[in-house]
PQR file of N, CA, C, O and H, with PARSE charges and radii, in Angstrom:
ATOM      1  N   MET A   1     -19.107  10.338  41.866 -0.4000 1.5000
ATOM      2  CA  MET A   1     -20.349  10.352  41.138 -0.0000 2.0000
ATOM      3  C   MET A   1     -20.286  11.540  40.187  0.5500 1.7000
ATOM      4  O   MET A   1     -20.007  12.668  40.593 -0.5500 1.4000
ATOM      5  N   LEU A   2     -20.551  11.261  38.906 -0.4000 1.5000
ATOM      6  CA  LEU A   2     -20.454  12.308  37.888 -0.0000 2.0000
ATOM      7  C   LEU A   2     -21.728  12.356  37.054  0.5500 1.7000
ATOM      8  O   LEU A   2     -22.457  11.367  36.969 -0.5500 1.4000
ATOM      9  H   LEU A   2     -20.778  10.345  38.577  0.4000 1.0000
ATOM     10  N   PRO A   3     -21.998  13.509  36.436 -0.5600 1.5000
ATOM     11  CA  PRO A   3     -23.281  13.705  35.758  0.2800 2.0000
ATOM     12  C   PRO A   3     -23.434  12.972  34.424  0.5500 1.7000
ATOM     13  O   PRO A   3     -24.560  12.729  33.989 -0.5500 1.4000
ATOM     14  N   ASP A   4     -22.323  12.615  33.764 -0.4000 1.5000
ATOM     15  CA  ASP A   4     -22.458  11.943  32.465 -0.0000 2.0000
ATOM     16  C   ASP A   4     -21.225  11.092  32.170  0.5500 1.7000
ATOM     17  O   ASP A   4     -20.199  11.201  32.841 -0.5500 1.4000
ATOM     18  H   ASP A   4     -21.409  12.813  34.118  0.4000 1.0000
ATOM     19  N   ARG A   5     -21.350  10.258  31.168 -0.4000 1.5000
ATOM     20  CA  ARG A   5     -20.271   9.319  30.826 -0.0000 2.0000
ATOM     21  C   ARG A   5     -19.001  10.033  30.370  0.5500 1.7000
ATOM     22  O   ARG A   5     -17.900   9.612  30.724 -0.5500 1.4000
ATOM     23  H   ARG A   5     -22.183  10.170  30.623  0.4000 1.0000
ATOM     24  N   ASP A   6     -19.137  11.102  29.595 -0.4000 1.5000
ATOM     25  CA  ASP A   6     -17.949  11.826  29.123 -0.0000 2.0000
ATOM     26  C   ASP A   6     -17.117  12.331  30.300  0.5500 1.7000
ATOM     27  O   ASP A   6     -15.894  12.191  30.303 -0.5500 1.4000
ATOM     28  H   ASP A   6     -20.031  11.444  29.308  0.4000 1.0000
ATOM     29  N   ALA A   7     -17.770  12.911  31.288 -0.4000 1.5000
ATOM     30  CA  ALA A   7     -17.062  13.401  32.474 -0.0000 2.0000
ATOM     31  C   ALA A   7     -16.415  12.241  33.217  0.5500 1.7000
ATOM     32  O   ALA A   7     -15.280  12.359  33.678 -0.5500 1.4000
ATOM     33  H   ALA A   7     -18.763  13.024  31.286  0.4000 1.0000
ATOM     34  N   ALA A   8     -17.121  11.129  33.338 -0.4000 1.5000
ATOM     35  CA  ALA A   8     -16.583   9.962  34.036 -0.0000 2.0000
ATOM     36  C   ALA A   8     -15.344   9.421  33.320  0.5500 1.7000
ATOM     37  O   ALA A   8     -14.359   9.069  33.969 -0.5500 1.4000
ATOM     38  H   ALA A   8     -18.043  11.033  32.963  0.4000 1.0000
ATOM     39  N   GLU A   9     -15.387   9.353  32.005 -0.4000 1.5000
ATOM     40  CA  GLU A   9     -14.232   8.864  31.249 -0.0000 2.0000
ATOM     41  C   GLU A   9     -13.033   9.792  31.414  0.5500 1.7000
ATOM     42  O   GLU A   9     -11.900   9.330  31.553 -0.5500 1.4000
ATOM     43  H   GLU A   9     -16.187   9.639  31.477  0.4000 1.0000
ATOM     44  N   GLU A  10     -13.279  11.084  31.400 -0.4000 1.5000
ATOM     45  CA  GLU A  10     -12.181  12.043  31.551 -0.0000 2.0000
ATOM     46  C   GLU A  10     -11.573  11.972  32.952  0.5500 1.7000
ATOM     47  O   GLU A  10     -10.353  12.025  33.106 -0.5500 1.4000
ATOM     48  H   GLU A  10     -14.199  11.459  31.287  0.4000 1.0000
ATOM     49  N   VAL A  11     -12.422  11.852  33.966 -0.4000 1.5000
ATOM     50  CA  VAL A  11     -11.925  11.730  35.337 -0.0000 2.0000
ATOM     51  C   VAL A  11     -11.126  10.438  35.501  0.5500 1.7000
ATOM     52  O   VAL A  11     -10.083  10.438  36.155 -0.5500 1.4000
ATOM     53  H   VAL A  11     -13.413  11.809  33.841  0.4000 1.0000
ATOM     54  N   ALA A  12     -11.596   9.354  34.922 -0.4000 1.5000
ATOM     55  CA  ALA A  12     -10.873   8.083  35.005 -0.0000 2.0000
ATOM     56  C   ALA A  12      -9.475   8.218  34.395  0.5500 1.7000
ATOM     57  O   ALA A  12      -8.505   7.703  34.952 -0.5500 1.4000
ATOM     58  H   ALA A  12     -12.443   9.354  34.390  0.4000 1.0000
ATOM     59  N   GLU A  13      -9.368   8.902  33.263 -0.4000 1.5000
ATOM     60  CA  GLU A  13      -8.066   9.125  32.626 -0.0000 2.0000
ATOM     61  C   GLU A  13      -7.157   9.980  33.513  0.5500 1.7000
ATOM     62  O   GLU A  13      -5.969   9.693  33.657 -0.5500 1.4000
ATOM     63  H   GLU A  13     -10.156   9.320  32.810  0.4000 1.0000
ATOM     64  N   LEU A  14      -7.727  11.029  34.102 -0.4000 1.5000
ATOM     65  CA  LEU A  14      -6.942  11.893  34.981 -0.0000 2.0000
ATOM     66  C   LEU A  14      -6.468  11.143  36.222  0.5500 1.7000
ATOM     67  O   LEU A  14      -5.328  11.316  36.654 -0.5500 1.4000
ATOM     68  H   LEU A  14      -8.692  11.262  33.985  0.4000 1.0000
ATOM     69  N   LEU A  15      -7.332  10.316  36.794 -0.4000 1.5000
ATOM     70  CA  LEU A  15      -6.953   9.532  37.967 -0.0000 2.0000
ATOM     71  C   LEU A  15      -5.776   8.610  37.649  0.5500 1.7000
ATOM     72  O   LEU A  15      -4.842   8.470  38.439 -0.5500 1.4000
ATOM     73  H   LEU A  15      -8.258  10.176  36.443  0.4000 1.0000
ATOM     74  N   THR A  16      -5.846   7.993  36.485 -0.4000 1.5000
ATOM     75  CA  THR A  16      -4.789   7.070  36.074 -0.0000 2.0000
ATOM     76  C   THR A  16      -3.462   7.805  35.892  0.5500 1.7000
ATOM     77  O   THR A  16      -2.404   7.271  36.223 -0.5500 1.4000
ATOM     78  H   THR A  16      -6.604   8.107  35.843  0.4000 1.0000
ATOM     79  N   SER A  17      -3.518   9.025  35.368 -0.4000 1.5000
ATOM     80  CA  SER A  17      -2.276   9.771  35.141 -0.0000 2.0000
ATOM     81  C   SER A  17      -1.740  10.432  36.415  0.5500 1.7000
ATOM     82  O   SER A  17      -0.530  10.619  36.540 -0.5500 1.4000
ATOM     83  H   SER A  17      -4.378   9.459  35.099  0.4000 1.0000
ATOM     84  N   ARG A  18      -2.604  10.784  37.352 -0.4000 1.5000
ATOM     85  CA  ARG A  18      -2.166  11.494  38.564 -0.0000 2.0000
ATOM     86  C   ARG A  18      -1.761  10.585  39.712  0.5500 1.7000
ATOM     87  O   ARG A  18      -0.903  10.950  40.516 -0.5500 1.4000
ATOM     88  H   ARG A  18      -3.587  10.632  37.251  0.4000 1.0000
ATOM     89  N   PHE A  19      -2.366   9.409  39.799 -0.4000 1.5000
ATOM     90  CA  PHE A  19      -2.142   8.532  40.935 -0.0000 2.0000
ATOM     91  C   PHE A  19      -1.572   7.192  40.480  0.5500 1.7000
ATOM     92  O   PHE A  19      -1.818   6.744  39.360 -0.5500 1.4000
ATOM     93  H   PHE A  19      -3.063   9.113  39.146  0.4000 1.0000
ATOM     94  N   ALA A  20      -0.815   6.570  41.361 -0.4000 1.5000
ATOM     95  CA  ALA A  20      -0.299   5.228  41.097 -0.0000 2.0000
ATOM     96  C   ALA A  20      -1.369   4.236  41.557  0.5500 1.7000
ATOM     97  O   ALA A  20      -1.318   3.721  42.674 -0.5500 1.4000
ATOM     98  H   ALA A  20      -0.616   6.934  42.271  0.4000 1.0000
ATOM     99  N   LEU A  21      -2.323   3.982  40.687 -0.4000 1.5000
ATOM    100  CA  LEU A  21      -3.430   3.087  41.032 -0.0000 2.0000
ATOM    101  C   LEU A  21      -3.033   1.637  40.801  0.5500 1.7000
ATOM    102  O   LEU A  21      -2.300   1.325  39.864 -0.5500 1.4000
ATOM    103  H   LEU A  21      -2.364   4.401  39.779  0.4000 1.0000
ATOM    104  N   SER A  22      -3.523   0.760  41.662 -0.4000 1.5000
ATOM    105  CA  SER A  22      -3.226  -0.662  41.508 -0.0000 2.0000
ATOM    106  C   SER A  22      -4.084  -1.301  40.422  0.5500 1.7000
ATOM    107  O   SER A  22      -3.751  -2.371  39.912 -0.5500 1.4000
ATOM    108  H   SER A  22      -4.119   1.014  42.424  0.4000 1.0000
ATOM    109  N   ALA A  23      -5.182  -0.649  40.072 -0.4000 1.5000
ATOM    110  CA  ALA A  23      -6.078  -1.153  39.015 -0.0000 2.0000
ATOM    111  C   ALA A  23      -6.718   0.044  38.312  0.5500 1.7000
ATOM    112  O   ALA A  23      -6.839   1.128  38.882 -0.5500 1.4000
ATOM    113  H   ALA A  23      -5.452   0.220  40.486  0.4000 1.0000
ATOM    114  N   GLU A  24      -7.120  -0.176  37.067 -0.4000 1.5000
ATOM    115  CA  GLU A  24      -7.810   0.869  36.302 -0.0000 2.0000
ATOM    116  C   GLU A  24      -9.139   1.221  36.985  0.5500 1.7000
ATOM    117  O   GLU A  24      -9.814   0.327  37.495 -0.5500 1.4000
ATOM    118  H   GLU A  24      -7.021  -1.057  36.603  0.4000 1.0000
ATOM    119  N   PRO A  25      -9.526   2.490  37.005 -0.5600 1.5000
ATOM    120  CA  PRO A  25     -10.847   2.850  37.526  0.2800 2.0000
ATOM    121  C   PRO A  25     -11.936   2.200  36.668  0.5500 1.7000
ATOM    122  O   PRO A  25     -11.787   2.075  35.453 -0.5500 1.4000
ATOM    123  N   ARG A  26     -13.020   1.793  37.308 -0.4000 1.5000
ATOM    124  CA  ARG A  26     -14.163   1.210  36.589 -0.0000 2.0000
ATOM    125  C   ARG A  26     -15.259   2.258  36.468  0.5500 1.7000
ATOM    126  O   ARG A  26     -15.497   3.021  37.403 -0.5500 1.4000
ATOM    127  H   ARG A  26     -13.141   1.895  38.295  0.4000 1.0000
ATOM    128  N   LEU A  27     -15.923   2.296  35.325 -0.4000 1.5000
ATOM    129  CA  LEU A  27     -17.064   3.182  35.120 -0.0000 2.0000
ATOM    130  C   LEU A  27     -18.335   2.366  35.280  0.5500 1.7000
ATOM    131  O   LEU A  27     -18.477   1.293  34.692 -0.5500 1.4000
ATOM    132  H   LEU A  27     -15.730   1.676  34.565  0.4000 1.0000
ATOM    133  N   VAL A  28     -19.259   2.885  36.082 -0.4000 1.5000
ATOM    134  CA  VAL A  28     -20.513   2.191  36.347 -0.0000 2.0000
ATOM    135  C   VAL A  28     -21.659   3.170  36.185  0.5500 1.7000
ATOM    136  O   VAL A  28     -21.663   4.238  36.799 -0.5500 1.4000
ATOM    137  H   VAL A  28     -19.144   3.756  36.559  0.4000 1.0000
ATOM    138  N   ARG A  29     -22.631   2.810  35.361 -0.4000 1.5000
ATOM    139  CA  ARG A  29     -23.821   3.647  35.160 -0.0000 2.0000
ATOM    140  C   ARG A  29     -24.759   3.435  36.338  0.5500 1.7000
ATOM    141  O   ARG A  29     -25.058   2.298  36.704 -0.5500 1.4000
ATOM    142  H   ARG A  29     -22.628   1.943  34.863  0.4000 1.0000
ATOM    143  N   ASP A  30     -25.219   4.520  36.927 -0.4000 1.5000
ATOM    144  CA  ASP A  30     -26.118   4.470  38.079 -0.0000 2.0000
ATOM    145  C   ASP A  30     -27.426   5.144  37.684  0.5500 1.7000
ATOM    146  O   ASP A  30     -27.603   6.344  37.893 -0.5500 1.4000
ATOM    147  H   ASP A  30     -24.976   5.443  36.630  0.4000 1.0000
ATOM    148  N   ALA A  31     -28.346   4.359  37.108 -0.4000 1.5000
ATOM    149  CA  ALA A  31     -29.630   4.907  36.665 -0.0000 2.0000
ATOM    150  C   ALA A  31     -30.485   5.270  37.870  0.5500 1.7000
ATOM    151  O   ALA A  31     -30.467   4.585  38.892 -0.5500 1.4000
ATOM    152  H   ALA A  31     -28.202   3.384  36.939  0.4000 1.0000
ATOM    153  N   LEU A  32     -31.220   6.337  37.735 -0.4000 1.5000
ATOM    154  CA  LEU A  32     -32.150   6.726  38.787 -0.0000 2.0000
ATOM    155  C   LEU A  32     -33.274   5.711  38.844  0.5500 1.7000
ATOM    156  O   LEU A  32     -33.636   5.128  37.822 -0.5500 1.4000
ATOM    157  H   LEU A  32     -31.235   6.894  36.905  0.4000 1.0000
ATOM    158  N   ALA A  33     -33.824   5.495  40.011 -0.4000 1.5000
ATOM    159  CA  ALA A  33     -34.876   4.497  40.194 -0.0000 2.0000
ATOM    160  C   ALA A  33     -36.022   4.715  39.220  0.5500 1.7000
ATOM    161  O   ALA A  33     -36.598   5.801  39.156 -0.5500 1.4000
ATOM    162  H   ALA A  33     -33.530   5.968  40.842  0.4000 1.0000
ATOM    163  N   GLY A  34     -36.343   3.689  38.473 -0.4000 1.5000
ATOM    164  CA  GLY A  34     -37.462   3.740  37.547 -0.0000 2.0000
ATOM    165  C   GLY A  34     -37.164   4.408  36.220  0.5500 1.7000
ATOM    166  O   GLY A  34     -38.061   4.538  35.387 -0.5500 1.4000
ATOM    167  H   GLY A  34     -35.875   2.807  38.526  0.4000 1.0000
ATOM    168  N   GLU A  35     -35.947   4.831  36.001 -0.4000 1.5000
ATOM    169  CA  GLU A  35     -35.589   5.531  34.771 -0.0000 2.0000
ATOM    170  C   GLU A  35     -34.832   4.606  33.833  0.5500 1.7000
ATOM    171  O   GLU A  35     -33.880   3.945  34.247 -0.5500 1.4000
ATOM    172  H   GLU A  35     -35.218   4.726  36.677  0.4000 1.0000
ATOM    173  N   ASP A  36     -35.244   4.553  32.580 -0.4000 1.5000
ATOM    174  CA  ASP A  36     -34.552   3.766  31.567 -0.0000 2.0000
ATOM    175  C   ASP A  36     -33.722   4.638  30.646  0.5500 1.7000
ATOM    176  O   ASP A  36     -32.862   4.133  29.924 -0.5500 1.4000
ATOM    177  H   ASP A  36     -36.017   5.090  32.243  0.4000 1.0000
ATOM    178  N   ASP A  37     -33.965   5.926  30.660 -0.4000 1.5000
ATOM    179  CA  ASP A  37     -33.306   6.869  29.760 -0.0000 2.0000
ATOM    180  C   ASP A  37     -31.876   7.141  30.226  0.5500 1.7000
ATOM    181  O   ASP A  37     -31.664   7.511  31.381 -0.5500 1.4000
ATOM    182  H   ASP A  37     -34.663   6.336  31.247  0.4000 1.0000
ATOM    183  N   ALA A  38     -30.909   6.964  29.354 -0.4000 1.5000
ATOM    184  CA  ALA A  38     -29.505   7.196  29.696 -0.0000 2.0000
ATOM    185  C   ALA A  38     -29.251   8.646  30.090  0.5500 1.7000
ATOM    186  O   ALA A  38     -28.287   8.933  30.799 -0.5500 1.4000
ATOM    187  H   ALA A  38     -31.081   6.663  28.416  0.4000 1.0000
ATOM    188  N   GLU A  39     -30.100   9.558  29.641 -0.4000 1.5000
ATOM    189  CA  GLU A  39     -29.939  10.967  30.002 -0.0000 2.0000
ATOM    190  C   GLU A  39     -30.139  11.178  31.499  0.5500 1.7000
ATOM    191  O   GLU A  39     -29.639  12.157  32.053 -0.5500 1.4000
ATOM    192  H   GLU A  39     -30.883   9.324  29.064  0.4000 1.0000
ATOM    193  N   ASP A  40     -30.857  10.281  32.156 -0.4000 1.5000
ATOM    194  CA  ASP A  40     -31.138  10.412  33.580 -0.0000 2.0000
ATOM    195  C   ASP A  40     -30.154   9.626  34.437  0.5500 1.7000
ATOM    196  O   ASP A  40     -30.365   9.481  35.641 -0.5500 1.4000
ATOM    197  H   ASP A  40     -31.263   9.486  31.706  0.4000 1.0000
ATOM    198  N   ALA A  41     -29.104   9.128  33.847 -0.4000 1.5000
ATOM    199  CA  ALA A  41     -28.133   8.322  34.581 -0.0000 2.0000
ATOM    200  C   ALA A  41     -26.972   9.176  35.065  0.5500 1.7000
ATOM    201  O   ALA A  41     -26.561  10.139  34.417 -0.5500 1.4000
ATOM    202  H   ALA A  41     -28.933   9.245  32.869  0.4000 1.0000
ATOM    203  N   GLN A  42     -26.464   8.791  36.215 -0.4000 1.5000
ATOM    204  CA  GLN A  42     -25.225   9.356  36.711 -0.0000 2.0000
ATOM    205  C   GLN A  42     -24.174   8.264  36.563  0.5500 1.7000
ATOM    206  O   GLN A  42     -24.507   7.090  36.408 -0.5500 1.4000
ATOM    207  H   GLN A  42     -26.798   8.009  36.741  0.4000 1.0000
ATOM    208  N   TRP A  43     -22.923   8.651  36.610 -0.4000 1.5000
ATOM    209  CA  TRP A  43     -21.848   7.685  36.408 -0.0000 2.0000
ATOM    210  C   TRP A  43     -20.912   7.683  37.605  0.5500 1.7000
ATOM    211  O   TRP A  43     -20.519   8.733  38.112 -0.5500 1.4000
ATOM    212  H   TRP A  43     -22.652   9.605  36.736  0.4000 1.0000
ATOM    213  N   LEU A  44     -20.568   6.501  38.036 -0.4000 1.5000
ATOM    214  CA  LEU A  44     -19.608   6.310  39.113 -0.0000 2.0000
ATOM    215  C   LEU A  44     -18.252   5.981  38.505  0.5500 1.7000
ATOM    216  O   LEU A  44     -18.159   5.229  37.534 -0.5500 1.4000
ATOM    217  H   LEU A  44     -20.887   5.647  37.624  0.4000 1.0000
ATOM    218  N   VAL A  45     -17.212   6.546  39.082 -0.4000 1.5000
ATOM    219  CA  VAL A  45     -15.856   6.152  38.747 -0.0000 2.0000
ATOM    220  C   VAL A  45     -15.357   5.430  39.995  0.5500 1.7000
ATOM    221  O   VAL A  45     -15.071   6.052  41.018 -0.5500 1.4000
ATOM    222  H   VAL A  45     -17.288   7.157  39.871  0.4000 1.0000
ATOM    223  N   VAL A  46     -15.259   4.114  39.890 -0.4000 1.5000
ATOM    224  CA  VAL A  46     -14.913   3.289  41.046 -0.0000 2.0000
ATOM    225  C   VAL A  46     -13.403   3.092  41.085  0.5500 1.7000
ATOM    226  O   VAL A  46     -12.797   2.580  40.144 -0.5500 1.4000
ATOM    227  H   VAL A  46     -15.492   3.609  39.059  0.4000 1.0000
ATOM    228  N   VAL A  47     -12.809   3.517  42.211 -0.4000 1.5000
ATOM    229  CA  VAL A  47     -11.372   3.387  42.418 -0.0000 2.0000
ATOM    230  C   VAL A  47     -11.167   2.564  43.686  0.5500 1.7000
ATOM    231  O   VAL A  47     -11.669   2.913  44.754 -0.5500 1.4000
ATOM    232  H   VAL A  47     -13.301   3.933  42.975  0.4000 1.0000
ATOM    233  N   GLU A  48     -10.428   1.473  43.554 -0.4000 1.5000
ATOM    234  CA  GLU A  48     -10.108   0.641  44.714 -0.0000 2.0000
ATOM    235  C   GLU A  48      -8.944   1.274  45.470  0.5500 1.7000
ATOM    236  O   GLU A  48      -7.898   1.555  44.885 -0.5500 1.4000
ATOM    237  H   GLU A  48     -10.020   1.189  42.686  0.4000 1.0000
ATOM    238  N   ASP A  49      -9.127   1.499  46.774 -0.4000 1.5000
ATOM    239  CA  ASP A  49      -8.078   2.070  47.618 -0.0000 2.0000
ATOM    240  C   ASP A  49      -8.192   1.468  49.020  0.5500 1.7000
ATOM    241  O   ASP A  49      -8.492   2.184  49.975 -0.5500 1.4000
ATOM    242  H   ASP A  49      -9.977   1.271  47.249  0.4000 1.0000
ATOM    243  N   PRO A  50      -7.955   0.159  49.152 -0.5600 1.5000
ATOM    244  CA  PRO A  50      -8.135  -0.492  50.451  0.2800 2.0000
ATOM    245  C   PRO A  50      -7.213   0.038  51.543  0.5500 1.7000
ATOM    246  O   PRO A  50      -7.564  -0.018  52.722 -0.5500 1.4000
ATOM    247  N   ALA A  51      -6.056   0.544  51.180 -0.4000 1.5000
ATOM    248  CA  ALA A  51      -5.106   1.057  52.174 -0.0000 2.0000
ATOM    249  C   ALA A  51      -5.410   2.500  52.560  0.5500 1.7000
ATOM    250  O   ALA A  51      -4.820   3.023  53.506 -0.5500 1.4000
ATOM    251  H   ALA A  51      -5.771   0.589  50.223  0.4000 1.0000
ATOM    252  N   GLY A  52      -6.331   3.157  51.833 -0.4000 1.5000
ATOM    253  CA  GLY A  52      -6.658   4.548  52.125 -0.0000 2.0000
ATOM    254  C   GLY A  52      -5.520   5.501  51.803  0.5500 1.7000
ATOM    255  O   GLY A  52      -5.352   6.519  52.474 -0.5500 1.4000
ATOM    256  H   GLY A  52      -6.810   2.733  51.065  0.4000 1.0000
ATOM    257  N   ALA A  53      -4.739   5.179  50.783 -0.4000 1.5000
ATOM    258  CA  ALA A  53      -3.568   5.977  50.431 -0.0000 2.0000
ATOM    259  C   ALA A  53      -3.894   7.207  49.592  0.5500 1.7000
ATOM    260  O   ALA A  53      -3.105   8.151  49.554 -0.5500 1.4000
ATOM    261  H   ALA A  53      -4.876   4.351  50.238  0.4000 1.0000
ATOM    262  N   LEU A  54      -5.035   7.213  48.927 -0.4000 1.5000
ATOM    263  CA  LEU A  54      -5.385   8.349  48.065 -0.0000 2.0000
ATOM    264  C   LEU A  54      -5.897   9.516  48.897  0.5500 1.7000
ATOM    265  O   LEU A  54      -6.604   9.318  49.885 -0.5500 1.4000
ATOM    266  H   LEU A  54      -5.676   6.446  48.958  0.4000 1.0000
ATOM    267  N   ASP A  55      -5.542  10.721  48.499 -0.4000 1.5000
ATOM    268  CA  ASP A  55      -5.945  11.946  49.187 -0.0000 2.0000
ATOM    269  C   ASP A  55      -7.404  12.247  48.840  0.5500 1.7000
ATOM    270  O   ASP A  55      -7.706  12.627  47.709 -0.5500 1.4000
ATOM    271  H   ASP A  55      -4.967  10.882  47.696  0.4000 1.0000
ATOM    272  N   THR A  56      -8.301  12.082  49.801 -0.4000 1.5000
ATOM    273  CA  THR A  56      -9.727  12.282  49.531 -0.0000 2.0000
ATOM    274  C   THR A  56     -10.057  13.726  49.177  0.5500 1.7000
ATOM    275  O   THR A  56     -10.982  13.972  48.402 -0.5500 1.4000
ATOM    276  H   THR A  56      -8.055  11.774  50.720  0.4000 1.0000
ATOM    277  N   ALA A  57      -9.317  14.683  49.730 -0.4000 1.5000
ATOM    278  CA  ALA A  57      -9.556  16.090  49.391 -0.0000 2.0000
ATOM    279  C   ALA A  57      -9.244  16.332  47.914  0.5500 1.7000
ATOM    280  O   ALA A  57      -9.963  17.066  47.235 -0.5500 1.4000
ATOM    281  H   ALA A  57      -8.566  14.482  50.360  0.4000 1.0000
ATOM    282  N   GLU A  58      -8.174  15.715  47.422 -0.4000 1.5000
ATOM    283  CA  GLU A  58      -7.805  15.869  46.016 -0.0000 2.0000
ATOM    284  C   GLU A  58      -8.827  15.168  45.112  0.5500 1.7000
ATOM    285  O   GLU A  58      -9.182  15.686  44.053 -0.5500 1.4000
ATOM    286  H   GLU A  58      -7.590  15.119  47.973  0.4000 1.0000
ATOM    287  N   LEU A  59      -9.293  13.995  45.535 -0.4000 1.5000
ATOM    288  CA  LEU A  59     -10.323  13.284  44.766 -0.0000 2.0000
ATOM    289  C   LEU A  59     -11.611  14.093  44.717  0.5500 1.7000
ATOM    290  O   LEU A  59     -12.252  14.186  43.670 -0.5500 1.4000
ATOM    291  H   LEU A  59      -9.004  13.575  46.395  0.4000 1.0000
ATOM    292  N   ASP A  60     -11.991  14.678  45.846 -0.4000 1.5000
ATOM    293  CA  ASP A  60     -13.211  15.482  45.909 -0.0000 2.0000
ATOM    294  C   ASP A  60     -13.084  16.709  45.021  0.5500 1.7000
ATOM    295  O   ASP A  60     -14.029  17.072  44.321 -0.5500 1.4000
ATOM    296  H   ASP A  60     -11.471  14.603  46.697  0.4000 1.0000
ATOM    297  N   SER A  61     -11.931  17.346  45.044 -0.4000 1.5000
ATOM    298  CA  SER A  61     -11.692  18.526  44.203 -0.0000 2.0000
ATOM    299  C   SER A  61     -11.780  18.168  42.722  0.5500 1.7000
ATOM    300  O   SER A  61     -12.363  18.915  41.936 -0.5500 1.4000
ATOM    301  H   SER A  61     -11.163  17.051  45.613  0.4000 1.0000
ATOM    302  N   LEU A  62     -11.206  17.035  42.342 -0.4000 1.5000
ATOM    303  CA  LEU A  62     -11.271  16.582  40.949 -0.0000 2.0000
ATOM    304  C   LEU A  62     -12.717  16.331  40.536  0.5500 1.7000
ATOM    305  O   LEU A  62     -13.128  16.740  39.450 -0.5500 1.4000
ATOM    306  H   LEU A  62     -10.733  16.428  42.981  0.4000 1.0000
ATOM    307  N   ALA A  63     -13.487  15.669  41.381 -0.4000 1.5000
ATOM    308  CA  ALA A  63     -14.893  15.404  41.076 -0.0000 2.0000
ATOM    309  C   ALA A  63     -15.670  16.710  40.907  0.5500 1.7000
ATOM    310  O   ALA A  63     -16.485  16.837  39.993 -0.5500 1.4000
ATOM    311  H   ALA A  63     -13.153  15.337  42.264  0.4000 1.0000
ATOM    312  N   GLU A  64     -15.417  17.677  41.786 -0.4000 1.5000
ATOM    313  CA  GLU A  64     -16.111  18.963  41.708 -0.0000 2.0000
ATOM    314  C   GLU A  64     -15.802  19.711  40.420  0.5500 1.7000
ATOM    315  O   GLU A  64     -16.659  20.427  39.902 -0.5500 1.4000
ATOM    316  H   GLU A  64     -14.755  17.574  42.528  0.4000 1.0000
ATOM    317  N   GLU A  65     -14.583  19.555  39.893 -0.4000 1.5000
ATOM    318  CA  GLU A  65     -14.223  20.199  38.617 -0.0000 2.0000
ATOM    319  C   GLU A  65     -15.142  19.757  37.497  0.5500 1.7000
ATOM    320  O   GLU A  65     -15.335  20.487  36.525 -0.5500 1.4000
ATOM    321  H   GLU A  65     -13.886  18.974  40.314  0.4000 1.0000
ATOM    322  N   PHE A  66     -15.715  18.558  37.624 -0.4000 1.5000
ATOM    323  CA  PHE A  66     -16.578  17.987  36.591 -0.0000 2.0000
ATOM    324  C   PHE A  66     -18.031  17.911  37.055  0.5500 1.7000
ATOM    325  O   PHE A  66     -18.807  17.094  36.560 -0.5500 1.4000
ATOM    326  H   PHE A  66     -15.558  17.965  38.414  0.4000 1.0000
ATOM    327  N   GLU A  67     -18.390  18.772  38.010 -0.4000 1.5000
ATOM    328  CA  GLU A  67     -19.753  18.862  38.551 -0.0000 2.0000
ATOM    329  C   GLU A  67     -20.210  17.556  39.201  0.5500 1.7000
ATOM    330  O   GLU A  67     -21.379  17.177  39.128 -0.5500 1.4000
ATOM    331  H   GLU A  67     -17.759  19.436  38.411  0.4000 1.0000
ATOM    332  N   GLY A  68     -19.260  16.888  39.833 -0.4000 1.5000
ATOM    333  CA  GLY A  68     -19.566  15.655  40.529 -0.0000 2.0000
ATOM    334  C   GLY A  68     -19.246  15.772  42.009  0.5500 1.7000
ATOM    335  O   GLY A  68     -19.002  16.865  42.519 -0.5500 1.4000
ATOM    336  H   GLY A  68     -18.311  17.196  39.893  0.4000 1.0000
ATOM    337  N   TRP A  69     -19.251  14.639  42.690 -0.4000 1.5000
ATOM    338  CA  TRP A  69     -18.941  14.611  44.100 -0.0000 2.0000
ATOM    339  C   TRP A  69     -18.358  13.257  44.477  0.5500 1.7000
ATOM    340  O   TRP A  69     -18.501  12.271  43.754 -0.5500 1.4000
ATOM    341  H   TRP A  69     -19.449  13.750  42.276  0.4000 1.0000
ATOM    342  N   LEU A  70     -17.696  13.241  45.633 -0.4000 1.5000
ATOM    343  CA  LEU A  70     -17.047  12.041  46.139 -0.0000 2.0000
ATOM    344  C   LEU A  70     -17.994  11.325  47.089  0.5500 1.7000
ATOM    345  O   LEU A  70     -18.628  11.944  47.943 -0.5500 1.4000
ATOM    346  H   LEU A  70     -17.580  14.043  46.220  0.4000 1.0000
ATOM    347  N   GLU A  71     -18.076  10.030  46.927 -0.4000 1.5000
ATOM    348  CA  GLU A  71     -18.887   9.230  47.868 -0.0000 2.0000
ATOM    349  C   GLU A  71     -18.016   8.235  48.559  0.5500 1.7000
ATOM    350  O   GLU A  71     -18.498   7.464  49.390 -0.5500 1.4000
ATOM    351  H   GLU A  71     -17.561   9.528  46.233  0.4000 1.0000
TER
END
């Protein structure tokens, strides 16, 4: 979860370059309940990892670099 689209796009690019992903990360806008303003939206970078092969500590650290967090 990241605070804005620019951060989400940059994290998606970094994920693609650092990890051997089976699919491109997807960006999803997560608007706050009742909010229509894009300024109030957070962005998800969705990465499929069904085998659990990605290092969650490294993912969490990357998210924190961009003022985000891992869910």
